[in-house]
PyMOL CGO cylinders between C-alpha atoms (Angstrom):
from pymol import cmd
from pymol.cgo import CYLINDER

trace = [
    CYLINDER, 130.97, 34.54, 44.40, 133.17, 35.56, 47.91, 0.3, 1, 1, 1, 1, 1, 1,
    CYLINDER, 133.17, 35.56, 47.91, 135.07, 38.04, 45.72, 0.3, 1, 1, 1, 1, 1, 1,
    CYLINDER, 135.07, 38.04, 45.72, 132.06, 39.10, 43.98, 0.3, 1, 1, 1, 1, 1, 1,
    CYLINDER, 132.06, 39.10, 43.98, 129.29, 39.90, 46.25, 0.3, 1, 1, 1, 1, 1, 1,
    CYLINDER, 129.29, 39.90, 46.25, 130.49, 39.27, 49.62, 0.3, 1, 1, 1, 1, 1, 1,
    CYLINDER, 130.49, 39.27, 49.62, 133.70, 41.01, 49.90, 0.3, 1, 1, 1, 1, 1, 1,
    CYLINDER, 133.70, 41.01, 49.90, 132.45, 44.28, 48.25, 0.3, 1, 1, 1, 1, 1, 1,
    CYLINDER, 132.45, 44.28, 48.25, 129.09, 44.36, 50.55, 0.3, 1, 1, 1, 1, 1, 1,
    CYLINDER, 129.09, 44.36, 50.55, 131.70, 43.71, 53.57, 0.3, 1, 1, 1, 1, 1, 1,
    CYLINDER, 131.70, 43.71, 53.57, 133.73, 46.44, 53.05, 0.3, 1, 1, 1, 1, 1, 1,
    CYLINDER, 133.73, 46.44, 53.05, 130.65, 48.70, 51.78, 0.3, 1, 1, 1, 1, 1, 1,
    CYLINDER, 130.65, 48.70, 51.78, 129.47, 48.09, 55.50, 0.3, 1, 1, 1, 1, 1, 1,
    CYLINDER, 129.47, 48.09, 55.50, 132.80, 48.87, 57.02, 0.3, 1, 1, 1, 1, 1, 1,
    CYLINDER, 132.80, 48.87, 57.02, 132.68, 52.24, 55.37, 0.3, 1, 1, 1, 1, 1, 1,
    CYLINDER, 132.68, 52.24, 55.37, 129.25, 52.97, 56.27, 0.3, 1, 1, 1, 1, 1, 1,
    CYLINDER, 129.25, 52.97, 56.27, 129.77, 51.86, 60.20, 0.3, 1, 1, 1, 1, 1, 1,
    CYLINDER, 129.77, 51.86, 60.20, 133.23, 54.19, 60.19, 0.3, 1, 1, 1, 1, 1, 1,
    CYLINDER, 133.23, 54.19, 60.19, 131.40, 57.24, 58.65, 0.3, 1, 1, 1, 1, 1, 1,
    CYLINDER, 131.40, 57.24, 58.65, 128.18, 56.81, 61.19, 0.3, 1, 1, 1, 1, 1, 1,
    CYLINDER, 128.18, 56.81, 61.19, 130.47, 56.43, 64.01, 0.3, 1, 1, 1, 1, 1, 1,
    CYLINDER, 130.47, 56.43, 64.01, 132.64, 59.75, 62.63, 0.3, 1, 1, 1, 1, 1, 1,
    CYLINDER, 132.64, 59.75, 62.63, 129.05, 61.64, 62.50, 0.3, 1, 1, 1, 1, 1, 1,
    CYLINDER, 129.05, 61.64, 62.50, 128.21, 60.41, 65.78, 0.3, 1, 1, 1, 1, 1, 1,
    CYLINDER, 128.21, 60.41, 65.78, 131.17, 61.86, 67.54, 0.3, 1, 1, 1, 1, 1, 1,
    CYLINDER, 131.17, 61.86, 67.54, 130.90, 64.95, 65.38, 0.3, 1, 1, 1, 1, 1, 1,
    CYLINDER, 130.90, 64.95, 65.38, 127.73, 65.00, 66.63, 0.3, 1, 1, 1, 1, 1, 1,
    CYLINDER, 127.73, 65.00, 66.63, 128.29, 64.37, 70.06, 0.3, 1, 1, 1, 1, 1, 1,
    CYLINDER, 128.29, 64.37, 70.06, 131.36, 67.14, 70.24, 0.3, 1, 1, 1, 1, 1, 1,
    CYLINDER, 131.36, 67.14, 70.24, 128.94, 70.04, 68.50, 0.3, 1, 1, 1, 1, 1, 1,
    CYLINDER, 128.94, 70.04, 68.50, 125.58, 69.31, 69.50, 0.3, 1, 1, 1, 1, 1, 1,
    CYLINDER, 125.58, 69.31, 69.50, 126.34, 71.26, 73.03, 0.3, 1, 1, 1, 1, 1, 1,
    CYLINDER, 126.34, 71.26, 73.03, 128.06, 74.03, 71.19, 0.3, 1, 1, 1, 1, 1, 1,
    CYLINDER, 128.06, 74.03, 71.19, 124.83, 74.93, 69.16, 0.3, 1, 1, 1, 1, 1, 1,
    CYLINDER, 124.83, 74.93, 69.16, 122.88, 74.58, 71.92, 0.3, 1, 1, 1, 1, 1, 1,
    CYLINDER, 122.88, 74.58, 71.92, 124.83, 77.10, 73.79, 0.3, 1, 1, 1, 1, 1, 1,
    CYLINDER, 124.83, 77.10, 73.79, 124.71, 79.26, 70.59, 0.3, 1, 1, 1, 1, 1, 1,
    CYLINDER, 124.71, 79.26, 70.59, 121.29, 78.73, 70.49, 0.3, 1, 1, 1, 1, 1, 1,
    CYLINDER, 121.29, 78.73, 70.49, 120.32, 80.01, 74.21, 0.3, 1, 1, 1, 1, 1, 1,
    CYLINDER, 120.32, 80.01, 74.21, 122.70, 82.84, 73.78, 0.3, 1, 1, 1, 1, 1, 1,
    CYLINDER, 122.70, 82.84, 73.78, 121.22, 84.09, 70.44, 0.3, 1, 1, 1, 1, 1, 1,
    CYLINDER, 121.22, 84.09, 70.44, 117.38, 83.60, 72.34, 0.3, 1, 1, 1, 1, 1, 1,
    CYLINDER, 117.38, 83.60, 72.34, 118.78, 85.77, 75.31, 0.3, 1, 1, 1, 1, 1, 1,
    CYLINDER, 118.78, 85.77, 75.31, 119.95, 88.60, 72.92, 0.3, 1, 1, 1, 1, 1, 1,
    CYLINDER, 119.95, 88.60, 72.92, 116.55, 89.11, 71.46, 0.3, 1, 1, 1, 1, 1, 1,
    CYLINDER, 116.55, 89.11, 71.46, 114.80, 88.82, 74.70, 0.3, 1, 1, 1, 1, 1, 1,
    CYLINDER, 114.80, 88.82, 74.70, 116.98, 91.63, 75.79, 0.3, 1, 1, 1, 1, 1, 1,
    CYLINDER, 116.98, 91.63, 75.79, 116.80, 93.79, 72.65, 0.3, 1, 1, 1, 1, 1, 1,
    CYLINDER, 116.80, 93.79, 72.65, 112.60, 93.40, 72.23, 0.3, 1, 1, 1, 1, 1, 1,
    CYLINDER, 112.60, 93.40, 72.23, 112.32, 94.24, 75.88, 0.3, 1, 1, 1, 1, 1, 1,
    CYLINDER, 112.32, 94.24, 75.88, 115.20, 96.86, 76.62, 0.3, 1, 1, 1, 1, 1, 1,
    CYLINDER, 115.20, 96.86, 76.62, 115.93, 97.52, 80.34, 0.3, 1, 1, 1, 1, 1, 1,
    CYLINDER, 115.93, 97.52, 80.34, 115.33, 93.67, 81.69, 0.3, 1, 1, 1, 1, 1, 1,
    CYLINDER, 115.33, 93.67, 81.69, 118.11, 92.00, 83.33, 0.3, 1, 1, 1, 1, 1, 1,
    CYLINDER, 118.11, 92.00, 83.33, 116.62, 88.58, 83.33, 0.3, 1, 1, 1, 1, 1, 1,
    CYLINDER, 116.62, 88.58, 83.33, 113.78, 86.55, 81.93, 0.3, 1, 1, 1, 1, 1, 1,
    CYLINDER, 113.78, 86.55, 81.93, 111.71, 83.28, 83.86, 0.3, 1, 1, 1, 1, 1, 1,
    CYLINDER, 111.71, 83.28, 83.86, 111.83, 80.10, 82.08, 0.3, 1, 1, 1, 1, 1, 1,
    CYLINDER, 111.83, 80.10, 82.08, 109.44, 79.88, 79.31, 0.3, 1, 1, 1, 1, 1, 1,
    CYLINDER, 109.44, 79.88, 79.31, 105.74, 78.94, 80.03, 0.3, 1, 1, 1, 1, 1, 1,
    CYLINDER, 105.74, 78.94, 80.03, 104.30, 77.07, 76.70, 0.3, 1, 1, 1, 1, 1, 1,
    CYLINDER, 104.30, 77.07, 76.70, 100.89, 77.60, 75.33, 0.3, 1, 1, 1, 1, 1, 1,
    CYLINDER, 100.89, 77.60, 75.33, 99.66, 74.50, 77.05, 0.3, 1, 1, 1, 1, 1, 1,
    CYLINDER, 99.66, 74.50, 77.05, 100.63, 76.21, 80.45, 0.3, 1, 1, 1, 1, 1, 1,
    CYLINDER, 100.63, 76.21, 80.45, 99.12, 79.77, 79.72, 0.3, 1, 1, 1, 1, 1, 1,
    CYLINDER, 99.12, 79.77, 79.72, 95.94, 77.91, 78.81, 0.3, 1, 1, 1, 1, 1, 1,
    CYLINDER, 95.94, 77.91, 78.81, 95.83, 76.09, 82.04, 0.3, 1, 1, 1, 1, 1, 1,
    CYLINDER, 95.83, 76.09, 82.04, 96.50, 79.23, 83.64, 0.3, 1, 1, 1, 1, 1, 1,
    CYLINDER, 96.50, 79.23, 83.64, 93.52, 80.62, 82.15, 0.3, 1, 1, 1, 1, 1, 1,
    CYLINDER, 93.52, 80.62, 82.15, 94.71, 82.90, 80.32, 0.3, 1, 1, 1, 1, 1, 1,
    CYLINDER, 94.71, 82.90, 80.32, 93.31, 84.07, 76.23, 0.3, 1, 1, 1, 1, 1, 1,
    CYLINDER, 93.31, 84.07, 76.23, 96.04, 82.05, 74.28, 0.3, 1, 1, 1, 1, 1, 1,
    CYLINDER, 96.04, 82.05, 74.28, 95.74, 82.38, 70.65, 0.3, 1, 1, 1, 1, 1, 1,
    CYLINDER, 95.74, 82.38, 70.65, 96.83, 79.72, 68.02, 0.3, 1, 1, 1, 1, 1, 1,
    CYLINDER, 96.83, 79.72, 68.02, 100.30, 81.28, 67.38, 0.3, 1, 1, 1, 1, 1, 1,
    CYLINDER, 100.30, 81.28, 67.38, 101.68, 81.94, 70.69, 0.3, 1, 1, 1, 1, 1, 1,
    CYLINDER, 101.68, 81.94, 70.69, 104.54, 79.60, 71.45, 0.3, 1, 1, 1, 1, 1, 1,
    CYLINDER, 104.54, 79.60, 71.45, 105.86, 81.01, 75.11, 0.3, 1, 1, 1, 1, 1, 1,
    CYLINDER, 105.86, 81.01, 75.11, 106.02, 83.30, 77.39, 0.3, 1, 1, 1, 1, 1, 1,
    CYLINDER, 106.02, 83.30, 77.39, 108.81, 84.82, 79.02, 0.3, 1, 1, 1, 1, 1, 1,
    CYLINDER, 108.81, 84.82, 79.02, 108.44, 87.60, 81.83, 0.3, 1, 1, 1, 1, 1, 1,
    CYLINDER, 108.44, 87.60, 81.83, 110.70, 90.08, 83.18, 0.3, 1, 1, 1, 1, 1, 1,
    CYLINDER, 110.70, 90.08, 83.18, 109.51, 91.29, 86.88, 0.3, 1, 1, 1, 1, 1, 1,
    CYLINDER, 109.51, 91.29, 86.88, 108.80, 95.31, 87.07, 0.3, 1, 1, 1, 1, 1, 1,
    CYLINDER, 108.80, 95.31, 87.07, 109.62, 95.25, 83.10, 0.3, 1, 1, 1, 1, 1, 1,
    CYLINDER, 109.62, 95.25, 83.10, 107.41, 93.93, 80.88, 0.3, 1, 1, 1, 1, 1, 1,
    CYLINDER, 107.41, 93.93, 80.88, 106.71, 90.53, 78.97, 0.3, 1, 1, 1, 1, 1, 1,
    CYLINDER, 106.71, 90.53, 78.97, 108.56, 88.71, 75.67, 0.3, 1, 1, 1, 1, 1, 1,
    CYLINDER, 108.56, 88.71, 75.67, 105.62, 86.61, 73.96, 0.3, 1, 1, 1, 1, 1, 1,
    CYLINDER, 105.62, 86.61, 73.96, 107.16, 84.31, 71.10, 0.3, 1, 1, 1, 1, 1, 1,
    CYLINDER, 107.16, 84.31, 71.10, 105.04, 83.67, 68.07, 0.3, 1, 1, 1, 1, 1, 1,
    CYLINDER, 105.04, 83.67, 68.07, 104.91, 81.92, 65.16, 0.3, 1, 1, 1, 1, 1, 1,
    CYLINDER, 104.91, 81.92, 65.16, 101.82, 82.80, 62.95, 0.3, 1, 1, 1, 1, 1, 1,
    CYLINDER, 101.82, 82.80, 62.95, 101.80, 81.36, 59.35, 0.3, 1, 1, 1, 1, 1, 1,
    CYLINDER, 101.80, 81.36, 59.35, 103.01, 83.74, 56.60, 0.3, 1, 1, 1, 1, 1, 1,
    CYLINDER, 103.01, 83.74, 56.60, 103.20, 83.53, 52.46, 0.3, 1, 1, 1, 1, 1, 1,
    CYLINDER, 103.20, 83.53, 52.46, 106.44, 80.39, 52.81, 0.3, 1, 1, 1, 1, 1, 1,
    CYLINDER, 106.44, 80.39, 52.81, 105.18, 79.03, 56.58, 0.3, 1, 1, 1, 1, 1, 1,
    CYLINDER, 105.18, 79.03, 56.58, 105.85, 79.76, 60.09, 0.3, 1, 1, 1, 1, 1, 1,
    CYLINDER, 105.85, 79.76, 60.09, 107.16, 83.04, 60.81, 0.3, 1, 1, 1, 1, 1, 1,
    CYLINDER, 107.16, 83.04, 60.81, 109.43, 82.74, 64.61, 0.3, 1, 1, 1, 1, 1, 1,
    CYLINDER, 109.43, 82.74, 64.61, 108.92, 86.64, 65.83, 0.3, 1, 1, 1, 1, 1, 1,
    CYLINDER, 108.92, 86.64, 65.83, 109.59, 87.99, 70.13, 0.3, 1, 1, 1, 1, 1, 1,
    CYLINDER, 109.59, 87.99, 70.13, 107.31, 91.14, 70.58, 0.3, 1, 1, 1, 1, 1, 1,
    CYLINDER, 107.31, 91.14, 70.58, 108.64, 92.71, 73.64, 0.3, 1, 1, 1, 1, 1, 1,
    CYLINDER, 108.64, 92.71, 73.64, 105.48, 94.54, 75.69, 0.3, 1, 1, 1, 1, 1, 1,
    CYLINDER, 105.48, 94.54, 75.69, 106.16, 96.67, 78.84, 0.3, 1, 1, 1, 1, 1, 1,
    CYLINDER, 106.16, 96.67, 78.84, 104.21, 96.67, 82.05, 0.3, 1, 1, 1, 1, 1, 1,
    CYLINDER, 104.21, 96.67, 82.05, 102.58, 100.26, 80.58, 0.3, 1, 1, 1, 1, 1, 1,
    CYLINDER, 102.58, 100.26, 80.58, 101.10, 97.90, 77.69, 0.3, 1, 1, 1, 1, 1, 1,
    CYLINDER, 101.10, 97.90, 77.69, 103.40, 99.65, 75.35, 0.3, 1, 1, 1, 1, 1, 1,
    CYLINDER, 103.40, 99.65, 75.35, 105.37, 97.49, 71.98, 0.3, 1, 1, 1, 1, 1, 1,
    CYLINDER, 105.37, 97.49, 71.98, 108.73, 97.68, 72.88, 0.3, 1, 1, 1, 1, 1, 1,
    CYLINDER, 108.73, 97.68, 72.88, 110.20, 95.84, 70.22, 0.3, 1, 1, 1, 1, 1, 1,
    CYLINDER, 110.20, 95.84, 70.22, 109.61, 93.21, 67.82, 0.3, 1, 1, 1, 1, 1, 1,
    CYLINDER, 109.61, 93.21, 67.82, 111.94, 90.88, 66.13, 0.3, 1, 1, 1, 1, 1, 1,
    CYLINDER, 111.94, 90.88, 66.13, 111.58, 88.36, 63.34, 0.3, 1, 1, 1, 1, 1, 1,
    CYLINDER, 111.58, 88.36, 63.34, 113.98, 85.25, 64.41, 0.3, 1, 1, 1, 1, 1, 1,
    CYLINDER, 113.98, 85.25, 64.41, 113.53, 82.97, 61.57, 0.3, 1, 1, 1, 1, 1, 1,
    CYLINDER, 113.53, 82.97, 61.57, 111.27, 83.13, 57.99, 0.3, 1, 1, 1, 1, 1, 1,
    CYLINDER, 111.27, 83.13, 57.99, 110.73, 81.17, 54.79, 0.3, 1, 1, 1, 1, 1, 1,
    CYLINDER, 110.73, 81.17, 54.79, 108.82, 84.42, 52.98, 0.3, 1, 1, 1, 1, 1, 1,
    CYLINDER, 108.82, 84.42, 52.98, 110.01, 85.54, 49.38, 0.3, 1, 1, 1, 1, 1, 1,
    CYLINDER, 110.01, 85.54, 49.38, 113.88, 87.09, 49.62, 0.3, 1, 1, 1, 1, 1, 1,
    CYLINDER, 113.88, 87.09, 49.62, 112.95, 90.63, 48.58, 0.3, 1, 1, 1, 1, 1, 1,
    CYLINDER, 112.95, 90.63, 48.58, 109.51, 91.00, 49.18, 0.3, 1, 1, 1, 1, 1, 1,
    CYLINDER, 109.51, 91.00, 49.18, 108.22, 88.94, 52.43, 0.3, 1, 1, 1, 1, 1, 1,
    CYLINDER, 108.22, 88.94, 52.43, 111.42, 89.10, 53.45, 0.3, 1, 1, 1, 1, 1, 1,
    CYLINDER, 111.42, 89.10, 53.45, 111.05, 92.57, 54.31, 0.3, 1, 1, 1, 1, 1, 1,
    CYLINDER, 111.05, 92.57, 54.31, 109.02, 92.08, 57.49, 0.3, 1, 1, 1, 1, 1, 1,
    CYLINDER, 109.02, 92.08, 57.49, 112.41, 91.35, 59.18, 0.3, 1, 1, 1, 1, 1, 1,
    CYLINDER, 112.41, 91.35, 59.18, 113.15, 95.32, 58.28, 0.3, 1, 1, 1, 1, 1, 1,
    CYLINDER, 113.15, 95.32, 58.28, 113.40, 97.71, 61.08, 0.3, 1, 1, 1, 1, 1, 1,
    CYLINDER, 113.40, 97.71, 61.08, 111.15, 99.68, 59.05, 0.3, 1, 1, 1, 1, 1, 1,
    CYLINDER, 111.15, 99.68, 59.05, 108.63, 97.95, 59.08, 0.3, 1, 1, 1, 1, 1, 1,
    CYLINDER, 108.63, 97.95, 59.08, 108.62, 96.21, 62.90, 0.3, 1, 1, 1, 1, 1, 1,
    CYLINDER, 108.62, 96.21, 62.90, 109.13, 99.72, 64.44, 0.3, 1, 1, 1, 1, 1, 1,
    CYLINDER, 109.13, 99.72, 64.44, 105.32, 100.51, 62.85, 0.3, 1, 1, 1, 1, 1, 1,
    CYLINDER, 105.32, 100.51, 62.85, 103.99, 98.27, 65.48, 0.3, 1, 1, 1, 1, 1, 1,
    CYLINDER, 103.99, 98.27, 65.48, 106.29, 100.25, 68.33, 0.3, 1, 1, 1, 1, 1, 1,
    CYLINDER, 106.29, 100.25, 68.33, 104.36, 102.16, 71.29, 0.3, 1, 1, 1, 1, 1, 1,
    CYLINDER, 104.36, 102.16, 71.29, 100.75, 102.65, 72.74, 0.3, 1, 1, 1, 1, 1, 1,
    CYLINDER, 100.75, 102.65, 72.74, 98.92, 98.97, 71.88, 0.3, 1, 1, 1, 1, 1, 1,
    CYLINDER, 98.92, 98.97, 71.88, 95.64, 100.83, 69.78, 0.3, 1, 1, 1, 1, 1, 1,
    CYLINDER, 95.64, 100.83, 69.78, 92.68, 100.34, 71.20, 0.3, 1, 1, 1, 1, 1, 1,
    CYLINDER, 92.68, 100.34, 71.20, 91.16, 98.60, 68.54, 0.3, 1, 1, 1, 1, 1, 1,
    CYLINDER, 91.16, 98.60, 68.54, 93.73, 96.86, 67.43, 0.3, 1, 1, 1, 1, 1, 1,
    CYLINDER, 93.73, 96.86, 67.43, 96.35, 96.04, 64.56, 0.3, 1, 1, 1, 1, 1, 1,
    CYLINDER, 96.35, 96.04, 64.56, 94.66, 96.54, 60.96, 0.3, 1, 1, 1, 1, 1, 1,
    CYLINDER, 94.66, 96.54, 60.96, 96.81, 96.13, 57.81, 0.3, 1, 1, 1, 1, 1, 1,
    CYLINDER, 96.81, 96.13, 57.81, 96.43, 98.82, 55.51, 0.3, 1, 1, 1, 1, 1, 1,
    CYLINDER, 96.43, 98.82, 55.51, 97.62, 99.26, 51.87, 0.3, 1, 1, 1, 1, 1, 1,
    CYLINDER, 97.62, 99.26, 51.87, 97.74, 102.95, 51.84, 0.3, 1, 1, 1, 1, 1, 1,
    CYLINDER, 97.74, 102.95, 51.84, 99.77, 105.53, 54.37, 0.3, 1, 1, 1, 1, 1, 1,
    CYLINDER, 99.77, 105.53, 54.37, 98.69, 104.94, 57.72, 0.3, 1, 1, 1, 1, 1, 1,
    CYLINDER, 98.69, 104.94, 57.72, 96.11, 107.58, 58.42, 0.3, 1, 1, 1, 1, 1, 1,
    CYLINDER, 96.11, 107.58, 58.42, 94.56, 105.92, 61.65, 0.3, 1, 1, 1, 1, 1, 1,
    CYLINDER, 94.56, 105.92, 61.65, 95.75, 104.75, 65.24, 0.3, 1, 1, 1, 1, 1, 1,
    CYLINDER, 95.75, 104.75, 65.24, 97.08, 100.85, 64.42, 0.3, 1, 1, 1, 1, 1, 1,
    CYLINDER, 97.08, 100.85, 64.42, 97.23, 100.87, 60.92, 0.3, 1, 1, 1, 1, 1, 1,
    CYLINDER, 97.23, 100.87, 60.92, 99.84, 99.02, 59.60, 0.3, 1, 1, 1, 1, 1, 1,
    CYLINDER, 99.84, 99.02, 59.60, 101.00, 99.38, 56.00, 0.3, 1, 1, 1, 1, 1, 1,
    CYLINDER, 101.00, 99.38, 56.00, 101.63, 96.52, 54.42, 0.3, 1, 1, 1, 1, 1, 1,
    CYLINDER, 101.63, 96.52, 54.42, 104.74, 95.33, 52.15, 0.3, 1, 1, 1, 1, 1, 1,
    CYLINDER, 104.74, 95.33, 52.15, 103.86, 95.96, 48.70, 0.3, 1, 1, 1, 1, 1, 1,
    CYLINDER, 103.86, 95.96, 48.70, 103.35, 92.72, 47.24, 0.3, 1, 1, 1, 1, 1, 1,
    CYLINDER, 103.35, 92.72, 47.24, 103.83, 90.42, 50.68, 0.3, 1, 1, 1, 1, 1, 1,
    CYLINDER, 103.83, 90.42, 50.68, 100.05, 91.22, 52.30, 0.3, 1, 1, 1, 1, 1, 1,
    CYLINDER, 100.05, 91.22, 52.30, 99.85, 87.66, 53.49, 0.3, 1, 1, 1, 1, 1, 1,
    CYLINDER, 99.85, 87.66, 53.49, 103.40, 88.07, 55.26, 0.3, 1, 1, 1, 1, 1, 1,
    CYLINDER, 103.40, 88.07, 55.26, 102.38, 91.62, 56.57, 0.3, 1, 1, 1, 1, 1, 1,
    CYLINDER, 102.38, 91.62, 56.57, 98.96, 90.42, 57.62, 0.3, 1, 1, 1, 1, 1, 1,
    CYLINDER, 98.96, 90.42, 57.62, 100.70, 87.33, 59.08, 0.3, 1, 1, 1, 1, 1, 1,
    CYLINDER, 100.70, 87.33, 59.08, 103.26, 89.18, 61.54, 0.3, 1, 1, 1, 1, 1, 1,
    CYLINDER, 103.26, 89.18, 61.54, 100.21, 91.37, 62.66, 0.3, 1, 1, 1, 1, 1, 1,
    CYLINDER, 100.21, 91.37, 62.66, 98.54, 88.67, 63.71, 0.3, 1, 1, 1, 1, 1, 1,
    CYLINDER, 98.54, 88.67, 63.71, 101.39, 87.35, 65.84, 0.3, 1, 1, 1, 1, 1, 1,
    CYLINDER, 101.39, 87.35, 65.84, 101.52, 90.65, 67.12, 0.3, 1, 1, 1, 1, 1, 1,
    CYLINDER, 101.52, 90.65, 67.12, 97.66, 90.67, 68.46, 0.3, 1, 1, 1, 1, 1, 1,
    CYLINDER, 97.66, 90.67, 68.46, 97.91, 87.22, 69.72, 0.3, 1, 1, 1, 1, 1, 1,
    CYLINDER, 97.91, 87.22, 69.72, 101.09, 88.46, 71.67, 0.3, 1, 1, 1, 1, 1, 1,
    CYLINDER, 101.09, 88.46, 71.67, 98.96, 91.99, 73.10, 0.3, 1, 1, 1, 1, 1, 1,
    CYLINDER, 98.96, 91.99, 73.10, 95.49, 89.60, 73.68, 0.3, 1, 1, 1, 1, 1, 1,
    CYLINDER, 95.49, 89.60, 73.68, 97.70, 87.55, 75.81, 0.3, 1, 1, 1, 1, 1, 1,
    CYLINDER, 97.70, 87.55, 75.81, 99.39, 90.33, 77.81, 0.3, 1, 1, 1, 1, 1, 1,
    CYLINDER, 99.39, 90.33, 77.81, 96.41, 92.03, 78.42, 0.3, 1, 1, 1, 1, 1, 1,
    CYLINDER, 96.41, 92.03, 78.42, 94.50, 88.81, 79.63, 0.3, 1, 1, 1, 1, 1, 1,
    CYLINDER, 94.50, 88.81, 79.63, 97.46, 88.16, 82.19, 0.3, 1, 1, 1, 1, 1, 1,
    CYLINDER, 97.46, 88.16, 82.19, 97.36, 92.14, 82.98, 0.3, 1, 1, 1, 1, 1, 1,
    CYLINDER, 97.36, 92.14, 82.98, 93.92, 92.07, 83.73, 0.3, 1, 1, 1, 1, 1, 1,
    CYLINDER, 93.92, 92.07, 83.73, 93.68, 89.29, 85.81, 0.3, 1, 1, 1, 1, 1, 1,
    CYLINDER, 93.68, 89.29, 85.81, 96.06, 90.15, 88.13, 0.3, 1, 1, 1, 1, 1, 1,
]
cmd.load_cgo(trace, "trace")
């Protein structure tokens, strides 16, 4: 019985214990490196969407913003403030393939300075085109007085955003995220 059941079970247990220990060690070594790389990537994205900003405040999450009395949309994640330059709003609207994480930079002059899609699960070749500069550049410039409107035709009115062909859901999701960011910043600017 010992040779048939207990010995193989004991060997399997020892192998599992050694592998678990090895994985825990590797995790302990790589975790700080991964966290540092993630922090660096976030800082680069912040600087890209709000050129000219030298430093940013610690992030203020949606709950803290609501407590402060600001208009916080459903997709707001965090707000970063660059003193005398503007704001970066981290939003995560729901697209066709799930959550679309993005950052929107808005200047003190109420102009959209940049948009970066940091992660998404949209369909490659269709909804994945939301990360293309040709799509995101449509939002840049002064905030339209009537907000943004996704259209399937060539844009003719202020605030028209031409949808990506075959990816209207993704296009609308990005627009909702940008609109939430704009509403938050306008709420803050109006409250100052």
